[in-house]
N, C-alpha and C positions, 0 to 999 in steps of 0.2 A: 613589148611584152616583158614581164618581170621573170627573172630567172630564179629558180629555187635552188638553194645550195643543198646538196645532199651530204649527210653525215653518216658514215657507215657505222652500224652497230657493232660494238665489240662483244665478243663472247664473255659470259660471266665466268670468273675463275671458280674452280671447283671449291666448294665449302663456303663461298661468300654468302649465299642465300641462307645457309644455316646460321652463320654468324649474325646476319641481319635479324633473323627471328629471335635468336638468343638475346641480342641487344634490346629489342623491343620488349621481350618478356622481362628482362632485368629492370627496365625503366618502369614497367607496369607494377612489378613487385615492390620496387623502391617507393613508388607513389602510394601504394596500398599500405605499406608499413608506416610511412610518414603520416598518413591519414589516421591509422589505427592508434598511434602513440600521441598524436597532437589533438585529436578531437576528443571531447568528453565522452566517456563510456556511458551507456544508458542504464536504465533500471533493468535488473534481471530478476526473474522469478524462477526458482528451482522447485519443482514439485516433489514433495516427500511422500504424500499420500494423495491420490486422486480425489477430487471432489465430484459432485454430480450437478447436472442442470446448467442453467445459464450463469453468467457472470454479473456482478453488480455494475451499475452505471454510476457515474459521478454524482447523480442526484439521490442515490440510495444511502441508507444508514446501514453500516456493517456492524455485526456483533462479532468481536474477535477476542482471542486469547493470544497474547504476544509477549515476547521478550525482545527488547531492543539492545543491541550491543555495538560497540565500536570495533574496528578491525582488529584491535589487540585483545578482544574478548571481554573488555570491561562492560558490564551491564549498566545501562543508564536509565532504563525504564521497563516497567512491566504493566500488563493490563490489570484492572481491578474489576471484580464482579460487582454488579448492581445489587444493592440490598433491597431487592423487590420482594415484598412480603407474600405475594400471591403467585405460586408457580403456574406455569403453563401460559402465561400471558406474554411474557417477553423471553426470548432465548437467553441462554447463558452467555457470558462474555461481556466485554465493555463495548457499549454502543459508540460509534464514531460516524459523524456526518461527513461523507467523503469530500464534498465540495469545500469543506473548511480545513482539509488536511493539506500537508505539503505535496507538491507535484509528484514526487516519487511514490507516495502512498496512493494517490489517485491513479497513476499509471499502473502500478503493481496490482492493486485490488481489482481493476477491470480485467485482469488476466487470470483471476482465481475463480474457484467454484465453491459453492456451499459444501461444508463438511471436509474440505481439503486442508492439508497441512503443507506449508510452503516455507522456503527461505527466500526472503526478499532483500536484494542488495540495492541500496539507493546511493548513487554518487552524490558528493557534496553539493554540486550545482542543482540537484533536484531535491535536496534535503534542506538544510538550514544555511548552506553556503558559508560565507565569511562572517556572517552576523547571526549566530545562534541567539536564542532568547536570553536576556540577562539572567544570571544565576543558574543557567542550564549546565548540566554536567557534560554537555556536548561541546567539544572544542571547535574553534573556527575551521572551516574547510574539511570537516570530518566526513568520511564515507560511513554509511550506516548499514547495519545488518539486522534483520528482524526474523525471528522464528515465529511463524504465524499459523494459527488455526482459524479459518474462516467458519465460524459456527453457523451463521445465517446472515441474511440481509433482507431488507424490505424498504419500501418507500418511506419518505419522511412523514407523509400523511398517515400511513398505517402505524408508524411508531407513535406519533402524537395521539392518535385515537386510542392506542393501547395504554399510554400513560394516563389519558383522561379516564379510561375505564378503571384503572387501578386507583386513581384519586377518588372516583365516585364510590368504589367499594370500601375504601378506607373511611370516607365520610359516613357511609351507612353503618359501618361497624362502630365508629365512634358514637354516632347517635344512638345506636342500640345499647351501648355500654352506659351512656348517660341516662337513657330511659330506665335501665335496670337499677341504677343507683338512685334515681328519683323515686321509683316505685317502692323501694325499700323504706323510704321516709327517713327522717332524721333519727339518729340513734341517741338514746338518752344517756347522759353521762352517769357513770356509776357514783353512788353516794359514798362519801368518805366519812 
């Protein structure tokens, strides 16, 4: 029969348990700090004015007014209004198809709501990274900051239908003007 050796348990010294827990807490905090400073920071959206309703999806077209800046405040881009001749068909702002935008825009806009104003921070790795577009005022590895108003959003199909409607209205207007000019007939040249 096998004999079991008994080892007597020693009492824990006073304060040892507290030191053990403090050591574990210090290791956890050091790990969290290391992760915070070494992992890339994500896209952040700060709400300036609340929007309403749902958020756009990556398949939507957003209509926005924006100013893009570098971290030092240098403005590198601003939205441009569409020269749409017929009001009420398309919302104000510059239309952008989200699925064709940089990842940081895609991620940020899906957290915004119609009518809201936001500040969007896009880290370099979710922006243009080390290779911005040639001739761009954005330097390599630049973090980007945008002041954005999300005027509205709609599906790509809805936007296309509205552009088609505008095109048809413009063609009808042009035909009407040509018809008026043809009905007046040729003008006689003055005799000299």
